[in-house]
N, C-alpha and C positions, 0 to 999 in steps of 0.2 A: 504494500500500500504506500501511496505517497500522500503527503499532506500539503495542500496548497494554502498558503497564508496570503490573504489579500488584505493589504492595509488600506483602511478607509482614507479618503482624502482629508487633508487638514483643514479645519474650519478657519476662515479668514474673518468673516463678519456677515453683515446683512445690508442689502441695498436700502438706503434711506429715501432715495428719490433721484430725480435728474438734476443736472447742473448746467445751466445755460441752454442754448438752442442747438448745440452741435452733437447731441446724442451721448453726452457724458453722464455717468451715474456717480453718486457719492455712496461710499460704503463706510458704515460704522464698524470699525475693527473690533473684534471680540476681545482680544487680549494683545498687549504689547503695543508697539509703535507702528503707525501706518507706513512709515518710511521703509520698514522691513519688507513690505510686500510690493514695492514699486517696480521691481524687475520681473515679475511673473509674466509669462507669455500666454498662458491659457488658464481659464478658470471654469469651474463647474458651478452653475446656478441651479438651485433646487427650491421647490416650494410644493409641499404635499407630495404627490406622486410624480410630479413633473421635474425633469432634470434636463438642463441644456448646457452645452459646452460652447464657450466663446473664446475666440482669439483676441487677445488684448492688443489694440492698435497703439494705445498710448496710456501712460499712467503717471500719477504724481501724488504726493501727499499735500493736503491743504488743511492747516490747523491739525486737528486730531482725526481727520478723515482721509480715506483713500479715494482718489478720483480716478475712475477707469473709463476709457473709451474703447468700445468693442467694435470689431469689424462687422459691418452689416447693420449697426445701430447708428443711424445718421441724423436723427432729429429728436427733439424733446419729447414728442408723443411716444416714439418707440422706447426711449429711455424710461419714461414714466411707467410703462407697462412692466418694468422689471422691479418696481418697488416691492419690498417685502421678501424678495428672493434671498436665500442664504448663499453666500459665496464661499467656495472651497477651492483648494489647489491640490492637485495630485501630489502625493508624498514625494515622488522622485523629482518633481519640478519645484518643490518648495525651497526657499532660500535656506542655506545652511545656518547652523547656530554654533556659537562658541561651545567648547566642551562642557562648561558648567551650566549651560542653559538647555531647557527641554521644552518641547511643545506640550501644551496641556493635554492634548489628545494622547500623547505617548505615556503620560503619567497615570491617567485614569485606567483603572483595571489592574495596576501593579500590586503585587503582594508586598506588604510591609512587614519586615522582620526586625525585631528589637534584638540588639546584641546580647542583652542580659536575659530577657524572658522569652524570646522566640517569636513565633508568629503573632502579629497584632491584628491584621485584617487586610482589606483591599482599599485602595484609593478609589473613591466614587466621584470626587469633584476636586477642583482646585479653586479656592476663593481668593480673589485679590485682596490684599490688606494694605494698610497705610505704610507699615514698615517692611512687611514681607508677605508673601503669599502663604495661605494656610491650606494644608492637605486635609480634605474631609475623608476620614477613614472609617469604613464600616468594620467594626471589630468582629473577631471570631465568635463572640457571644451575642452578636446581633445589635450591639449598641453603636454609638458613634463617638469619635474623638477627633478633635482638630489638632493637627500637628504642624507647628511652624516649619516652613520650608526654608531652613537656614543651615549653613555648613556645620554648625555645632551639633545639630540634631540629625540631619540627613548625611550619613557618612558616605554613601555610595548609591548611585542609581545605575542598575545593571539592565539597560534597555533590552538586550538580547535575551536575558533570562526573565524579564518582566518582574524584577524584584528590586525593592528599595531597602537598603540596610540602614537602620536608624539606631540612635542612642537616645532613648526617651528619658527626659528628666524624671526623677523620682516624683510620684504623685500625679503625673500628667493624665494617665488613664483614669484614675479615680476622680480627678478634678472635672474632667470632661464627661465622665460616664459614671455618675454617683450610684446608680442602681436604685432599688426601691427604698423609699423613705418610711420610717416607722417610728 
């Protein structure tokens, strides 16, 4: 038997509306900086069961938004029809990241293992925070714990193994997951 692993496209953001009369759309970027995505060449737009692939004719960042011009979308009316579509990029076409950065989609689903106590659970979401991101982890016991995504706690992210090695501070599990009150 062979196992085929298909990695889903990386989410970029959502089309907020059109910009100007030339067919450009503005995209509210889901995470990170809009500038990170300006060199993408093709994108996938999806809404409900509908998916479309577009070639990017031009792109730039404007304030905190990504502005895209697609081949075949030449006026404001056509661009306005794309409002609400989710924008994604094929994983192999996504811009690279420095070694210490990860796409949110790559962290979700990873097993979290504490160096002292063993398996903690799985990452179900990554929440942006003022000082640092927080990993929302569903614990082995069915609870939830928020783990700061900082070097002092997250020791290693092993993407190939889908595992994150952590050193949880004493009391963090109990603080976030107090259990029944009585």
